[in-house]
Backbone and ligand atoms as CSV (ligand in chain L), in Angstrom:
chain,resi,resn,atom,element,x,y,z
A,1,UNK,N,N,-28.011,-16.481,-9.949
A,1,UNK,CA,C,-27.884,-15.156,-9.263
A,1,UNK,C,C,-26.609,-14.447,-9.980
A,2,UNK,N,N,-26.686,-13.370,-10.347
A,2,UNK,CA,C,-25.642,-12.427,-10.998
A,2,UNK,C,C,-25.537,-11.193,-10.417
A,3,UNK,N,N,-24.322,-10.648,-10.578
A,3,UNK,CA,C,-23.965,-9.312,-9.978
A,3,UNK,C,C,-23.415,-8.337,-11.064
A,4,UNK,N,N,-23.655,-7.118,-11.050
A,4,UNK,CA,C,-23.007,-6.176,-11.887
A,4,UNK,C,C,-21.478,-6.015,-11.349
A,5,UNK,N,N,-20.697,-5.645,-12.430
A,5,UNK,CA,C,-19.218,-5.534,-12.176
A,5,UNK,C,C,-18.963,-4.645,-10.951
A,6,UNK,N,N,-19.590,-3.442,-10.864
A,6,UNK,CA,C,-19.141,-2.562,-9.865
A,6,UNK,C,C,-19.619,-2.968,-8.500
A,7,UNK,N,N,-20.743,-3.698,-8.368
A,7,UNK,CA,C,-21.137,-4.379,-6.976
A,7,UNK,C,C,-20.028,-5.301,-6.747
A,8,UNK,N,N,-19.477,-6.082,-7.580
A,8,UNK,CA,C,-18.292,-7.073,-7.166
A,8,UNK,C,C,-17.121,-6.206,-6.837
A,9,UNK,N,N,-16.850,-5.140,-7.457
A,9,UNK,CA,C,-15.708,-4.299,-7.116
A,9,UNK,C,C,-15.953,-3.920,-5.667
A,10,UNK,N,N,-17.042,-3.444,-5.349
A,10,UNK,CA,C,-17.444,-2.924,-3.934
A,10,UNK,C,C,-17.157,-4.108,-2.912
A,11,UNK,N,N,-17.483,-5.355,-3.227
A,11,UNK,CA,C,-17.364,-6.331,-2.284
A,11,UNK,C,C,-15.925,-6.623,-2.106
A,12,UNK,N,N,-15.032,-6.321,-2.943
A,12,UNK,CA,C,-13.663,-6.662,-2.736
A,12,UNK,C,C,-13.008,-5.703,-1.835
A,13,UNK,N,N,-13.597,-4.714,-1.353
A,13,UNK,CA,C,-13.061,-3.663,-0.418
A,13,UNK,C,C,-11.878,-2.917,-1.031
A,14,UNK,N,N,-11.868,-2.906,-2.418
A,14,UNK,CA,C,-10.799,-2.143,-3.159
A,14,UNK,C,C,-10.501,-0.796,-2.462
A,15,UNK,N,N,-9.258,-0.472,-2.021
A,15,UNK,CA,C,-8.747,0.697,-1.479
A,15,UNK,C,C,-7.532,1.269,-2.162
A,16,UNK,N,N,-7.493,2.413,-2.567
A,16,UNK,CA,C,-6.186,3.031,-2.934
A,16,UNK,C,C,-6.088,4.456,-2.491
A,17,UNK,N,N,-5.021,5.005,-2.093
A,17,UNK,CA,C,-4.671,6.424,-1.819
A,17,UNK,C,C,-5.128,7.092,-2.966
A,18,UNK,N,N,-5.738,8.292,-2.881
A,18,UNK,CA,C,-6.244,9.174,-3.900
A,18,UNK,C,C,-4.943,9.653,-4.764
A,19,UNK,N,N,-3.910,9.901,-4.124
A,19,UNK,CA,C,-2.809,10.506,-4.889
A,19,UNK,C,C,-1.649,9.551,-5.153
A,20,UNK,N,N,-1.980,8.323,-5.219
A,20,UNK,CA,C,-0.907,7.127,-5.284
A,20,UNK,C,C,-0.380,7.358,-6.907
A,21,UNK,N,N,0.873,6.903,-6.936
A,21,UNK,CA,C,1.528,6.984,-8.378
A,21,UNK,C,C,0.579,6.152,-9.388
A,22,UNK,N,N,0.500,6.499,-10.622
A,22,UNK,CA,C,-0.460,5.802,-11.554
A,22,UNK,C,C,0.109,4.548,-11.730
A,23,UNK,N,N,-0.693,3.419,-11.721
A,23,UNK,CA,C,-0.128,2.171,-11.892
A,23,UNK,C,C,-0.654,1.342,-13.207
A,24,UNK,N,N,-1.472,2.082,-13.981
A,24,UNK,CA,C,-1.902,1.673,-15.178
A,24,UNK,C,C,-1.397,2.667,-16.189
A,25,UNK,N,N,-0.550,2.301,-17.156
A,25,UNK,CA,C,-0.165,3.401,-18.123
A,25,UNK,C,C,-0.188,2.754,-19.652
A,26,UNK,N,N,-0.719,3.784,-20.405
A,26,UNK,CA,C,-0.944,3.481,-21.794
A,26,UNK,C,C,0.337,4.183,-22.415
A,27,UNK,N,N,0.920,3.235,-23.139
A,27,UNK,CA,C,2.285,3.739,-23.728
A,27,UNK,C,C,2.088,4.666,-24.867
A,28,UNK,N,N,1.008,4.517,-25.681
A,28,UNK,CA,C,0.870,5.339,-26.834
A,28,UNK,C,C,-0.721,5.633,-26.908
A,29,UNK,N,N,-1.145,6.670,-26.487
A,29,UNK,CA,C,-2.591,7.046,-26.594
A,29,UNK,C,C,-3.280,7.165,-28.029
A,30,UNK,N,N,-2.327,7.540,-28.911
A,30,UNK,CA,C,-2.733,7.560,-30.260
A,30,UNK,C,C,-3.016,6.304,-30.883
A,31,UNK,N,N,-2.079,5.286,-30.598
A,31,UNK,CA,C,-2.226,3.779,-30.932
A,31,UNK,C,C,-3.526,3.342,-30.341
A,32,UNK,N,N,-3.757,3.676,-29.044
A,32,UNK,CA,C,-4.961,3.138,-28.509
A,32,UNK,C,C,-6.369,3.456,-29.144
A,33,UNK,N,N,-6.280,4.726,-29.630
A,33,UNK,CA,C,-7.512,5.300,-30.378
A,33,UNK,C,C,-7.480,4.543,-31.811
A,34,UNK,N,N,-6.351,4.617,-32.488
A,34,UNK,CA,C,-6.317,4.206,-33.840
A,34,UNK,C,C,-6.560,2.680,-34.002
A,35,UNK,N,N,-6.062,1.829,-32.971
A,35,UNK,CA,C,-6.231,0.439,-33.140
A,35,UNK,C,C,-7.153,-0.195,-32.124
A,36,UNK,N,N,-6.971,0.173,-30.845
A,36,UNK,CA,C,-7.836,-0.447,-29.814
A,36,UNK,C,C,-9.311,-0.104,-30.043
A,37,UNK,N,N,-9.480,1.212,-30.270
A,37,UNK,CA,C,-10.835,1.627,-30.549
A,37,UNK,C,C,-11.376,1.387,-31.880
A,38,UNK,N,N,-10.596,1.953,-32.802
A,38,UNK,CA,C,-11.023,1.970,-34.147
A,38,UNK,C,C,-11.091,0.591,-34.982
A,39,UNK,N,N,-10.117,-0.128,-34.571
A,39,UNK,CA,C,-10.006,-1.439,-35.319
A,39,UNK,C,C,-10.675,-2.732,-34.387
A,40,UNK,N,N,-10.452,-2.595,-33.092
A,40,UNK,CA,C,-10.917,-3.791,-32.320
A,40,UNK,C,C,-12.063,-3.298,-31.438
A,41,UNK,N,N,-12.701,-2.225,-31.647
A,41,UNK,CA,C,-13.873,-1.785,-30.941
A,41,UNK,C,C,-13.948,-1.832,-29.535
A,42,UNK,N,N,-12.719,-1.417,-28.998
A,42,UNK,CA,C,-12.523,-1.284,-27.530
A,42,UNK,C,C,-12.779,-2.398,-26.644
A,43,UNK,N,N,-11.957,-3.610,-26.741
A,43,UNK,CA,C,-12.248,-4.796,-25.962
A,43,UNK,C,C,-11.945,-4.537,-24.544
A,44,UNK,N,N,-11.149,-3.470,-24.244
A,44,UNK,CA,C,-10.701,-3.190,-22.761
A,44,UNK,C,C,-12.049,-2.978,-21.873
A,45,UNK,N,N,-13.140,-2.343,-22.741
A,45,UNK,CA,C,-14.233,-2.099,-21.870
A,45,UNK,C,C,-15.156,-3.406,-21.475
A,46,UNK,N,N,-14.633,-4.496,-22.151
A,46,UNK,CA,C,-15.471,-5.697,-21.864
A,46,UNK,C,C,-14.498,-6.812,-21.044
A,47,UNK,N,N,-13.251,-6.842,-21.351
A,47,UNK,CA,C,-12.415,-7.926,-20.627
A,47,UNK,C,C,-12.028,-7.446,-19.391
A,48,UNK,N,N,-11.996,-6.143,-18.916
A,48,UNK,CA,C,-11.618,-5.697,-17.490
A,48,UNK,C,C,-12.786,-6.007,-16.600
A,49,UNK,N,N,-12.558,-6.904,-15.611
A,49,UNK,CA,C,-13.588,-7.337,-14.696
A,49,UNK,C,C,-14.108,-6.221,-13.834
A,50,UNK,N,N,-13.504,-5.189,-13.707
A,50,UNK,CA,C,-13.786,-3.965,-12.653
A,50,UNK,C,C,-14.269,-2.835,-13.514
A,51,UNK,N,N,-14.366,-2.809,-14.767
A,51,UNK,CA,C,-15.064,-1.653,-15.563
A,51,UNK,C,C,-14.076,-0.371,-15.353
A,52,UNK,N,N,-12.710,-0.700,-15.429
A,52,UNK,CA,C,-11.703,0.387,-15.290
A,52,UNK,C,C,-11.712,1.210,-16.657
A,53,UNK,N,N,-11.835,0.533,-17.684
A,53,UNK,CA,C,-11.641,1.356,-18.977
A,53,UNK,C,C,-12.978,1.652,-19.665
A,54,UNK,N,N,-13.115,3.005,-20.109
A,54,UNK,CA,C,-14.234,3.354,-20.899
A,54,UNK,C,C,-13.832,4.351,-22.021
A,55,UNK,N,N,-14.461,4.262,-23.090
A,55,UNK,CA,C,-14.361,5.170,-24.158
A,55,UNK,C,C,-15.459,6.051,-24.024
A,56,UNK,N,N,-15.159,7.383,-23.775
A,56,UNK,CA,C,-16.199,8.533,-23.685
A,56,UNK,C,C,-16.088,9.386,-24.503
A,57,UNK,N,N,-17.234,9.971,-25.003
A,57,UNK,CA,C,-17.211,11.011,-26.159
A,57,UNK,C,C,-17.169,12.405,-25.349
A,58,UNK,N,N,-16.315,13.144,-25.801
A,58,UNK,CA,C,-16.003,14.332,-25.231
A,58,UNK,C,C,-15.557,15.341,-26.289
A,59,UNK,N,N,-16.291,16.447,-26.289
A,59,UNK,CA,C,-16.112,17.472,-27.421
A,59,UNK,C,C,-16.107,16.824,-28.716
A,60,UNK,N,N,-16.930,15.849,-29.029
A,60,UNK,CA,C,-17.132,15.256,-30.253
A,60,UNK,C,C,-15.922,14.092,-30.520
A,61,UNK,N,N,-15.030,13.892,-29.630
A,61,UNK,CA,C,-13.931,12.965,-29.825
A,61,UNK,C,C,-14.101,11.772,-28.830
A,62,UNK,N,N,-13.880,10.570,-29.150
A,62,UNK,CA,C,-13.603,9.515,-28.254
A,62,UNK,C,C,-12.435,9.536,-27.384
A,63,UNK,N,N,-12.610,9.501,-26.002
A,63,UNK,CA,C,-11.522,9.663,-25.110
A,63,UNK,C,C,-11.355,8.423,-24.288
A,64,UNK,N,N,-10.104,7.901,-24.128
A,64,UNK,CA,C,-9.943,6.704,-23.393
A,64,UNK,C,C,-9.882,7.220,-21.767
A,65,UNK,N,N,-10.809,6.642,-20.974
A,65,UNK,CA,C,-10.817,7.016,-19.644
A,65,UNK,C,C,-10.437,5.853,-18.758
A,66,UNK,N,N,-9.614,5.998,-17.622
A,66,UNK,CA,C,-9.054,4.999,-16.917
A,66,UNK,C,C,-9.441,5.253,-15.448
A,67,UNK,N,N,-10.491,4.435,-14.953
A,67,UNK,CA,C,-10.696,4.491,-13.545
A,67,UNK,C,C,-9.933,3.721,-12.655
A,68,UNK,N,N,-8.709,4.082,-12.542
A,68,UNK,CA,C,-7.690,3.204,-11.855
A,68,UNK,C,C,-8.001,2.751,-10.356
A,69,UNK,N,N,-8.822,3.657,-9.780
A,69,UNK,CA,C,-9.197,3.487,-8.234
A,69,UNK,C,C,-9.998,2.130,-8.131
A,70,UNK,N,N,-10.625,1.615,-9.371
A,70,UNK,CA,C,-11.425,0.453,-9.251
A,70,UNK,C,C,-10.713,-0.710,-9.621
A,71,UNK,N,N,-9.496,-0.772,-9.937
A,71,UNK,CA,C,-8.632,-1.979,-10.420
A,71,UNK,C,C,-8.477,-2.928,-9.304
A,72,UNK,N,N,-8.888,-4.282,-9.770
A,72,UNK,CA,C,-8.613,-5.369,-8.814
A,72,UNK,C,C,-7.342,-6.121,-9.043
A,73,UNK,N,N,-6.460,-5.564,-9.866
A,73,UNK,CA,C,-5.111,-6.171,-10.145
A,73,UNK,C,C,-5.082,-7.600,-10.599
A,74,UNK,N,N,-5.901,-7.776,-11.612
A,74,UNK,CA,C,-5.964,-9.293,-12.179
A,74,UNK,C,C,-4.914,-9.306,-13.258
A,75,UNK,N,N,-4.438,-8.192,-13.906
A,75,UNK,CA,C,-3.373,-8.117,-14.887
A,75,UNK,C,C,-3.926,-8.489,-16.237
A,76,UNK,N,N,-5.238,-8.670,-16.335
A,76,UNK,CA,C,-5.790,-9.083,-17.672
A,76,UNK,C,C,-5.366,-7.885,-18.786
A,77,UNK,N,N,-5.445,-6.776,-18.481
A,77,UNK,CA,C,-5.127,-5.773,-19.447
A,77,UNK,C,C,-3.856,-5.914,-20.051
A,78,UNK,N,N,-2.974,-5.998,-19.065
A,78,UNK,CA,C,-1.534,-6.206,-19.508
A,78,UNK,C,C,-1.198,-7.377,-20.535
A,79,UNK,N,N,-2.147,-8.210,-20.471
A,79,UNK,CA,C,-2.043,-9.431,-21.410
A,79,UNK,C,C,-2.899,-9.373,-22.654
A,80,UNK,N,N,-4.148,-8.854,-22.430
A,80,UNK,CA,C,-5.126,-9.065,-23.555
A,80,UNK,C,C,-5.157,-7.850,-24.371
A,81,UNK,N,N,-4.482,-6.649,-23.989
A,81,UNK,CA,C,-4.582,-5.560,-24.871
A,81,UNK,C,C,-4.000,-6.057,-26.280
A,82,UNK,N,N,-4.667,-5.732,-27.357
A,82,UNK,CA,C,-4.204,-6.300,-28.676
A,82,UNK,C,C,-2.871,-5.793,-29.254
A,83,UNK,N,N,-2.344,-4.715,-28.726
A,83,UNK,CA,C,-1.082,-4.119,-28.938
A,83,UNK,C,C,-0.183,-4.036,-27.726
A,84,UNK,N,N,-0.430,-4.692,-26.853
A,84,UNK,CA,C,0.480,-4.613,-25.525
A,84,UNK,C,C,0.823,-3.307,-25.298
A,85,UNK,N,N,-0.257,-2.433,-25.311
A,85,UNK,CA,C,0.021,-0.899,-25.096
A,85,UNK,C,C,-0.337,-0.430,-23.713
A,86,UNK,N,N,-1.079,-1.362,-22.908
A,86,UNK,CA,C,-1.268,-0.980,-21.641
A,86,UNK,C,C,-0.266,-1.664,-20.652
A,87,UNK,N,N,0.252,-1.086,-19.795
A,87,UNK,CA,C,1.416,-1.489,-18.852
A,87,UNK,C,C,0.738,-1.451,-17.475
A,88,UNK,N,N,0.522,-2.664,-16.846
A,88,UNK,CA,C,0.084,-2.684,-15.408
A,88,UNK,C,C,1.308,-2.839,-14.543
A,89,UNK,N,N,1.463,-2.140,-13.417
A,89,UNK,CA,C,2.429,-2.317,-12.482
A,89,UNK,C,C,1.789,-2.523,-11.192
A,90,UNK,N,N,2.421,-3.272,-10.169
A,90,UNK,CA,C,1.816,-3.331,-8.804
A,90,UNK,C,C,1.492,-2.075,-8.267
A,91,UNK,N,N,0.341,-1.891,-7.428
A,91,UNK,CA,C,0.140,-0.633,-6.683
A,91,UNK,C,C,0.997,-0.426,-5.582
A,92,UNK,N,N,1.185,0.819,-4.972
A,92,UNK,CA,C,2.098,1.003,-4.022
A,92,UNK,C,C,1.664,0.221,-2.700
A,93,UNK,N,N,2.541,-0.121,-1.956
A,93,UNK,CA,C,2.317,-0.491,-0.381
A,93,UNK,C,C,1.035,-1.472,-0.205
A,94,UNK,N,N,1.018,-2.348,-1.102
A,94,UNK,CA,C,-0.113,-3.426,-0.835
A,94,UNK,C,C,-1.544,-2.981,-0.888
A,95,UNK,N,N,-1.824,-1.949,-1.583
A,95,UNK,CA,C,-3.131,-1.451,-1.704
A,95,UNK,C,C,-3.874,-2.269,-2.738
A,96,UNK,N,N,-5.116,-2.055,-2.840
A,96,UNK,CA,C,-5.963,-2.877,-3.759
A,96,UNK,C,C,-7.019,-3.520,-3.109
A,97,UNK,N,N,-7.490,-4.793,-3.526
A,97,UNK,CA,C,-8.528,-5.587,-3.079
A,97,UNK,C,C,-8.215,-6.012,-1.607
A,98,UNK,N,N,-8.997,-6.136,-0.683
A,98,UNK,CA,C,-8.798,-6.982,0.546
A,98,UNK,C,C,-9.357,-8.270,0.339
A,99,UNK,N,N,-8.497,-9.254,-0.350
A,99,UNK,CA,C,-9.100,-10.507,-0.659
A,99,UNK,C,C,-9.268,-11.412,0.612
A,100,UNK,N,N,-8.537,-11.294,1.750
A,100,UNK,CA,C,-8.836,-12.226,2.953
A,100,UNK,C,C,-10.237,-11.920,3.443
A,101,UNK,N,N,-10.779,-10.768,3.268
A,101,UNK,CA,C,-12.050,-10.585,3.767
A,101,UNK,C,C,-13.264,-10.887,2.926
A,102,UNK,N,N,-12.940,-11.226,1.758
A,102,UNK,CA,C,-14.018,-11.628,0.865
A,102,UNK,C,C,-14.687,-13.060,1.148
L,1,SF4,S1,S,-5.445,-5.275,-13.890
L,1,SF4,FE1,FE,-6.389,-4.275,-15.642
L,1,SF4,S2,S,-7.995,-5.711,-16.250
L,1,SF4,FE2,FE,-7.606,-6.174,-14.216
L,1,SF4,S3,S,-8.916,-4.968,-12.913
L,1,SF4,FE3,FE,-7.046,-3.698,-13.219
L,1,SF4,S4,S,-7.528,-2.459,-15.088
L,1,SF4,FE4,FE,-8.881,-4.140,-15.118
């Protein structure tokens, strides 16, 4: 039995305030495009268990999209980004997945 990623995120009861401070920061967006996308073919779209990162074509350009509200705070991106260009910080006030209910 398998589940798609977003169904698993739904089961985690992840909840964040809409206007919370950003907890996923990309230090250099230019580097993200030049290296993470162009050289490494966007591994963030595969290693993130919650499908937070996407490369989306917009106006003929690949744009890095971060769906931070889906984050389950595993910190994988902070460790696995090939350039250490993504910085994860804890969300405000204990928000995120409700692990005891899983
Ligand atoms: S910490 Fe990073 S890898 Fe883990 S769910 Fe959040 S965005 Fe994805």
